[in-house]
C-alpha positions as CSV (number, residue, x, y, z in Angstrom):
1,M,6.7,-192.6,-57.6
2,T,4.4,-194.2,-55.0
3,D,5.8,-196.5,-52.5
4,A,4.3,-200.0,-53.1
5,T,4.1,-200.5,-49.3
6,V,1.6,-197.7,-48.8
7,T,-1.4,-199.3,-46.9
8,A,-5.0,-198.4,-46.6
9,S,-4.5,-197.7,-42.9
10,A,-1.7,-195.2,-43.6
11,I,-4.0,-193.4,-46.1
12,R,-6.9,-193.4,-43.7
13,A,-4.6,-192.0,-40.9
14,K,-3.4,-189.2,-43.2
15,L,-6.9,-188.4,-44.4
16,S,-8.1,-188.1,-40.9
17,T,-5.9,-185.1,-40.3
18,Y,-7.2,-183.1,-43.3
19,L,-9.0,-180.0,-42.2
20,D,-12.1,-179.5,-44.3
21,P,-12.5,-175.7,-44.9
22,Y,-16.3,-175.9,-44.9
23,L,-16.7,-178.1,-41.8
24,A,-13.9,-176.4,-39.9
25,Q,-13.2,-179.9,-38.7
26,T,-10.8,-182.7,-39.7
27,L,-12.2,-185.6,-41.7
28,G,-11.5,-187.7,-38.7
29,Q,-13.4,-185.5,-36.3
30,A,-16.3,-185.4,-38.8
31,K,-16.2,-189.2,-39.1
32,A,-16.4,-188.7,-42.8
33,I,-14.0,-191.5,-43.9
34,G,-15.6,-194.6,-45.3
35,V,-14.0,-197.4,-47.3
36,V,-10.3,-196.9,-48.2
37,A,-8.6,-199.3,-50.6
38,V,-5.2,-199.1,-52.3
39,A,-3.7,-200.8,-55.3
40,P,-0.6,-198.6,-56.0
41,P,-0.5,-196.2,-57.5
42,V,-4.3,-195.9,-57.1
43,A,-6.0,-195.1,-53.8
44,S,-9.8,-195.4,-53.7
45,V,-11.5,-193.3,-51.0
46,Q,-15.1,-193.0,-50.0
47,L,-16.2,-190.0,-47.9
48,T,-19.6,-189.3,-46.5
49,F,-20.7,-185.8,-45.5
50,G,-23.7,-184.5,-43.7
51,F,-24.3,-181.8,-46.3
52,P,-25.0,-181.8,-50.1
53,A,-21.8,-182.6,-51.8
54,A,-22.7,-183.5,-55.4
55,D,-20.2,-181.0,-56.9
56,Y,-17.7,-180.9,-54.1
57,G,-15.4,-183.6,-55.6
58,A,-13.9,-181.2,-58.2
59,E,-12.6,-179.0,-55.4
60,L,-11.8,-181.6,-52.8
61,E,-10.0,-184.3,-54.8
62,P,-6.9,-182.2,-55.8
63,A,-6.7,-180.8,-52.2
64,L,-6.7,-184.3,-50.7
65,A,-4.2,-185.6,-53.3
66,Q,-1.8,-182.8,-52.3
67,H,-2.4,-183.6,-48.6
68,L,-1.6,-187.3,-49.1
69,R,1.4,-186.6,-51.4
70,A,3.4,-184.9,-48.6
71,E,3.9,-188.2,-46.8
72,L,2.7,-191.0,-49.0
73,G,4.0,-190.1,-52.4
74,D,2.3,-189.4,-55.7
75,L,-0.9,-191.4,-55.3
76,Q,-3.6,-191.4,-58.0
77,L,-6.7,-190.6,-56.0
78,E,-10.2,-192.0,-56.9
79,L,-12.7,-190.1,-54.7
80,T,-16.3,-191.1,-54.1
81,L,-18.5,-188.7,-52.2
82,K,-21.8,-189.5,-50.5
83,S,-24.2,-187.3,-48.5
84,T,-26.3,-188.3,-45.6
85,I,-28.5,-185.3,-44.5
86,T,-30.1,-185.8,-41.1
87,A,-32.7,-183.9,-39.1
88,H,-31.2,-181.6,-36.5
89,A,-32.6,-180.4,-33.2
90,V,-35.1,-177.5,-33.0
91,Q,-36.4,-175.4,-30.2
92,K,-37.0,-177.4,-27.1
93,T,-40.7,-176.6,-27.0
94,L,-41.4,-177.6,-30.6
95,K,-41.2,-180.8,-32.7
96,P,-39.7,-181.0,-36.2
97,L,-42.0,-181.2,-39.1
98,A,-42.9,-184.7,-40.1
99,T,-41.5,-184.6,-43.7
100,V,-39.0,-181.8,-43.4
101,K,-35.7,-182.6,-41.9
102,N,-34.4,-179.1,-41.4
103,V,-36.1,-175.7,-41.5
104,I,-33.6,-172.9,-42.1
105,A,-34.7,-169.3,-41.4
106,V,-33.0,-166.6,-43.5
107,A,-33.5,-163.3,-41.7
108,S,-32.3,-159.7,-41.6
109,G,-32.7,-156.9,-39.1
110,K,-33.9,-154.5,-41.7
111,G,-35.1,-154.6,-45.3
112,G,-33.1,-153.8,-48.4
113,V,-30.0,-155.9,-47.6
114,G,-30.7,-158.7,-50.2
115,K,-32.2,-161.2,-47.8
116,S,-34.7,-162.6,-50.4
117,T,-32.1,-162.9,-53.1
118,T,-29.8,-164.7,-50.7
119,A,-32.6,-167.1,-49.6
120,A,-33.5,-168.0,-53.2
121,N,-29.9,-168.6,-54.2
122,L,-29.3,-170.6,-51.0
123,A,-32.2,-172.9,-51.8
124,L,-31.2,-173.3,-55.4
125,A,-27.6,-174.0,-54.6
126,W,-28.6,-176.8,-52.2
127,A,-30.9,-178.3,-54.9
128,A,-28.1,-178.1,-57.4
129,Q,-25.8,-179.9,-55.0
130,G,-28.2,-182.8,-54.6
131,A,-30.6,-182.0,-51.8
132,R,-34.4,-182.0,-51.7
133,V,-35.3,-178.4,-51.0
134,G,-38.3,-176.2,-50.4
135,L,-38.6,-172.4,-50.2
136,L,-41.3,-170.7,-48.2
137,D,-41.8,-166.9,-48.8
138,A,-42.8,-165.7,-45.3
139,D,-42.7,-162.0,-46.2
140,I,-46.4,-161.5,-46.3
141,Y,-46.2,-157.7,-46.8
142,G,-43.7,-157.9,-49.6
143,P,-43.5,-161.4,-51.2
144,S,-40.8,-161.5,-53.8
145,Q,-40.1,-165.2,-54.4
146,P,-42.8,-165.6,-57.1
147,Q,-41.0,-163.0,-59.2
148,M,-37.5,-164.3,-58.4
149,M,-38.3,-167.9,-59.1
150,G,-40.1,-167.2,-62.3
151,L,-43.5,-168.2,-61.0
152,S,-45.4,-164.9,-60.8
153,A,-48.0,-166.1,-63.4
154,S,-48.6,-169.4,-61.7
155,K,-51.1,-170.6,-59.1
156,P,-50.8,-173.6,-56.7
157,A,-53.5,-176.3,-56.7
158,M,-55.4,-178.0,-53.9
159,D,-54.6,-181.6,-53.2
160,A,-57.3,-184.2,-53.6
161,D,-58.1,-184.1,-49.8
162,G,-59.1,-180.5,-50.1
163,K,-57.0,-179.6,-47.1
164,H,-53.5,-179.2,-48.4
165,V,-51.9,-177.2,-51.2
166,T,-49.4,-178.6,-53.7
167,P,-46.4,-176.2,-53.9
168,L,-45.2,-174.9,-57.2
169,H,-41.8,-176.0,-58.5
170,A,-39.0,-174.1,-60.1
171,Y,-35.4,-175.3,-60.9
172,G,-36.0,-178.4,-58.6
173,V,-37.2,-176.4,-55.6
174,A,-40.7,-176.6,-54.1
175,V,-42.0,-173.0,-53.6
176,M,-44.9,-171.5,-51.6
177,S,-45.8,-167.9,-51.1
178,I,-48.8,-165.7,-50.2
179,G,-47.9,-163.9,-53.5
180,F,-49.4,-166.9,-55.4
181,M,-52.8,-166.2,-53.9
182,I,-53.2,-162.4,-54.2
183,D,-53.1,-159.8,-56.9
184,P,-49.5,-158.5,-57.2
185,E,-50.7,-154.9,-56.7
186,Q,-52.9,-155.7,-53.7
187,P,-51.5,-154.4,-50.4
188,M,-51.7,-156.7,-47.4
189,V,-53.2,-154.5,-44.7
190,W,-53.2,-157.3,-42.1
191,R,-52.4,-157.0,-38.4
192,G,-49.8,-159.2,-36.7
193,P,-52.1,-162.1,-35.6
194,M,-53.5,-162.5,-39.2
195,V,-50.1,-162.6,-40.7
196,T,-48.9,-165.2,-38.2
197,Q,-52.0,-167.3,-38.9
198,A,-51.5,-167.1,-42.6
199,L,-47.9,-168.1,-42.3
200,T,-48.7,-171.0,-40.0
201,Q,-51.2,-172.2,-42.6
202,L,-48.7,-171.8,-45.5
203,L,-46.2,-173.9,-43.6
204,G,-48.5,-176.6,-42.2
205,E,-51.0,-176.9,-45.0
206,T,-48.6,-177.2,-47.9
207,N,-47.8,-180.7,-49.1
208,W,-44.0,-180.2,-49.1
209,G,-43.2,-183.9,-49.6
210,E,-39.9,-185.2,-48.2
211,L,-37.4,-182.4,-47.9
212,D,-33.8,-182.2,-46.6
213,Y,-34.1,-178.4,-46.2
214,L,-37.0,-175.9,-46.1
215,V,-35.6,-172.4,-46.5
216,V,-37.9,-169.7,-45.0
217,D,-37.5,-166.2,-46.3
218,M,-38.4,-164.4,-43.1
219,P,-40.0,-160.9,-43.0
220,P,-37.4,-158.2,-42.3
221,G,-37.1,-156.8,-38.8
222,T,-37.4,-158.0,-35.2
223,G,-41.0,-157.1,-34.3
224,D,-43.9,-159.2,-33.0
225,I,-44.4,-161.1,-36.2
226,Q,-40.8,-162.2,-36.5
227,L,-40.7,-163.2,-32.8
228,T,-43.9,-165.1,-33.0
229,L,-42.7,-167.0,-36.1
230,A,-39.5,-167.9,-34.4
231,Q,-41.4,-169.3,-31.5
232,R,-43.9,-171.3,-33.5
233,V,-41.9,-172.6,-36.4
234,P,-39.5,-175.5,-35.6
235,V,-36.2,-174.1,-36.9
236,S,-32.9,-176.1,-37.1
237,G,-30.9,-173.0,-37.7
238,A,-30.9,-169.3,-38.7
239,V,-28.9,-167.3,-41.2
240,I,-28.5,-163.6,-40.7
241,V,-28.0,-161.5,-43.8
242,T,-26.5,-158.0,-43.5
243,T,-24.4,-155.5,-45.5
244,P,-21.0,-154.3,-44.3
245,Q,-22.2,-150.8,-43.3
246,D,-22.6,-150.0,-39.6
247,I,-26.3,-149.1,-39.7
248,A,-27.2,-152.5,-41.3
249,L,-25.0,-154.3,-38.7
250,L,-26.8,-152.6,-35.8
251,D,-30.1,-154.1,-37.0
252,A,-28.5,-157.4,-37.9
253,R,-27.3,-157.8,-34.3
254,K,-30.8,-157.3,-33.1
255,G,-31.9,-160.2,-35.3
256,L,-29.2,-162.4,-34.0
257,K,-30.1,-161.7,-30.4
258,M,-33.8,-162.3,-31.2
259,F,-33.0,-165.9,-32.3
260,E,-30.9,-166.5,-29.3
261,K,-33.8,-165.5,-27.0
262,V,-36.1,-168.0,-28.6
263,D,-33.5,-170.8,-28.5
264,V,-32.8,-170.9,-32.2
265,R,-29.2,-171.5,-33.2
266,V,-27.6,-169.0,-35.5
267,L,-25.6,-170.8,-38.1
268,G,-23.8,-167.7,-39.1
269,V,-23.7,-164.3,-40.9
270,V,-23.8,-163.6,-44.6
271,E,-22.3,-160.3,-45.7
272,N,-24.2,-159.3,-48.8
273,M,-23.0,-156.5,-51.2
274,S,-19.6,-157.0,-49.8
275,V,-17.6,-155.8,-52.8
276,H,-18.2,-154.3,-56.2
277,V,-16.2,-155.2,-59.2
278,C,-16.6,-152.9,-62.2
279,T,-17.8,-154.9,-65.2
280,R,-15.8,-152.7,-67.5
281,C,-12.5,-152.1,-65.9
282,G,-12.4,-154.7,-63.1
283,H,-11.8,-152.0,-60.4
284,V,-12.6,-153.4,-56.9
285,E,-14.5,-151.2,-54.5
286,H,-16.1,-151.7,-51.1
287,V,-19.1,-149.5,-51.6
288,F,-20.7,-150.2,-48.2
289,G,-17.4,-150.6,-46.2
290,S,-15.6,-153.8,-45.5
291,G,-15.2,-156.4,-42.8
292,G,-18.4,-155.7,-40.9
293,G,-19.8,-159.2,-41.3
294,A,-16.5,-160.7,-40.1
295,R,-16.4,-158.5,-37.1
296,M,-20.0,-159.3,-36.2
297,A,-19.4,-163.0,-36.6
298,E,-16.3,-162.9,-34.4
299,Q,-18.1,-160.8,-31.7
300,Y,-21.0,-163.2,-31.4
301,G,-19.0,-166.4,-31.9
302,V,-20.7,-167.5,-35.1
303,Q,-19.4,-168.3,-38.5
304,L,-19.0,-165.9,-41.4
305,L,-20.8,-168.0,-44.0
306,G,-20.1,-165.8,-47.1
307,E,-19.2,-162.5,-48.6
308,L,-21.4,-162.0,-51.6
309,P,-20.7,-159.4,-54.4
310,L,-22.6,-156.3,-55.3
311,D,-23.2,-157.0,-59.0
312,I,-25.9,-155.6,-61.3
313,R,-26.2,-159.0,-63.0
314,I,-27.4,-160.6,-59.7
315,R,-30.2,-158.1,-59.6
316,E,-31.0,-158.7,-63.3
317,D,-31.0,-162.5,-62.8
318,A,-33.5,-162.2,-59.8
319,D,-35.7,-159.7,-61.6
320,G,-35.8,-162.0,-64.6
321,G,-37.0,-165.0,-62.6
322,A,-33.8,-167.1,-62.8
323,P,-31.5,-166.3,-59.8
324,T,-27.7,-166.3,-60.4
325,V,-27.1,-169.9,-59.3
326,V,-29.3,-171.2,-62.1
327,A,-28.8,-168.3,-64.6
328,E,-25.0,-168.5,-64.7
329,P,-23.9,-171.4,-62.5
330,G,-20.3,-171.3,-63.7
331,S,-19.8,-167.6,-63.0
332,A,-17.6,-166.2,-60.1
333,R,-20.7,-164.6,-58.5
334,A,-22.6,-167.9,-58.5
335,L,-19.5,-169.6,-57.0
336,A,-19.8,-167.2,-54.0
337,Y,-23.4,-168.5,-53.4
338,F,-22.4,-172.1,-53.8
339,Q,-19.7,-171.8,-51.3
340,M,-22.0,-169.9,-48.9
341,A,-24.5,-172.7,-49.2
342,R,-21.9,-175.4,-48.5
343,R,-20.6,-173.6,-45.5
344,T,-24.2,-173.2,-44.1
345,A,-25.1,-176.8,-44.6
346,A,-21.7,-178.0,-43.3
347,R,-22.1,-175.9,-40.2
348,L,-25.6,-177.3,-39.6
349,S,-24.2,-180.9,-40.0
350,T,-21.9,-180.4,-37.0
351,L,-24.7,-179.5,-34.6
352,N,-26.9,-181.7,-32.5
353,R,-29.2,-184.1,-34.3
354,D,-32.9,-184.6,-33.7
355,Y,-33.5,-188.0,-32.0
356,T,-37.2,-187.7,-31.3
357,Q,-38.0,-189.9,-34.3
358,L,-36.1,-192.7,-32.8
359,F,-38.2,-192.9,-29.6
360,P,-41.0,-195.4,-29.6
361,K,-44.5,-194.0,-29.5
362,I,-46.3,-195.1,-26.3
363,T,-50.1,-195.4,-26.2
364,I,-52.2,-196.3,-23.2
365,E,-55.3,-198.3,-23.7
366,A,-58.0,-199.2,-21.2
367,S,-58.1,-202.9,-20.4
């Protein structure tokens, strides 16, 4: 039974020591604890996180109840979660976009590691968790988001001002891609400066509206195009996608170092195709090796954001225009994406915020 003398301050003190697995901080360090009230045996707790948390309560509530039970008895916990997503600092030479709080670059050192699938599911997971999200397909030579998001037959429209484009929407996410504007079979035989200009226009001339996150599916590699984009686009953080095999990791390291050189913070590493589970017998096999992403994350002092499965159904979902997060949100493979998305947003929430919007604008007028 619960001790009738348990106070709100005792509950708050105990909650402050809970280490959140996504933040890698205690709730006290994260300043997440809001109103705490107690009327034994019921304790009402309000928590505020800096990342989308619409579906986090089902996982967090039993963990917190167990954490409190050790010292305060068998409390009946009533948990309320809120999210306050803020803009975070970008490269020192750039200013954040006016209506987009955070631009997140999803990159890889080479093609074929599942970067675009990861970017699509990341955006969709954030949207499902309550955030306002956009997705920019920056892979000019091989745009795949129109197909993945089920929009390959659609075309965006111009705004009334004739200067901006209205993005298409799928599953609650605003989507823009050069693929909407060209024939699917038309090769883009553009040189670097043309590609950079096209992407700058796609980013700046799209009417994104108010977004918490804009996920940018970057072109693969670390050449001039990728470097120029990293220097011109105000990015709050980057996610590096790799597979466990050594060859992919070699290129992923180059991508990580590129972002470091242009003052873009790397939020962490996602190891894709980490493990294969046979759909018939359940046999588990590490087709491309194991532990490569974790070793890379440890080597460079960044977080391992997720280990995603190699599953034919993930490919089928993406090819069918409904990525796994929306096609089968209750599946184990979708859960891996949801957890990766929460770790990514939680990591960003712990970093420096952007305070430029708080500074007054100074204008000088002739007297």
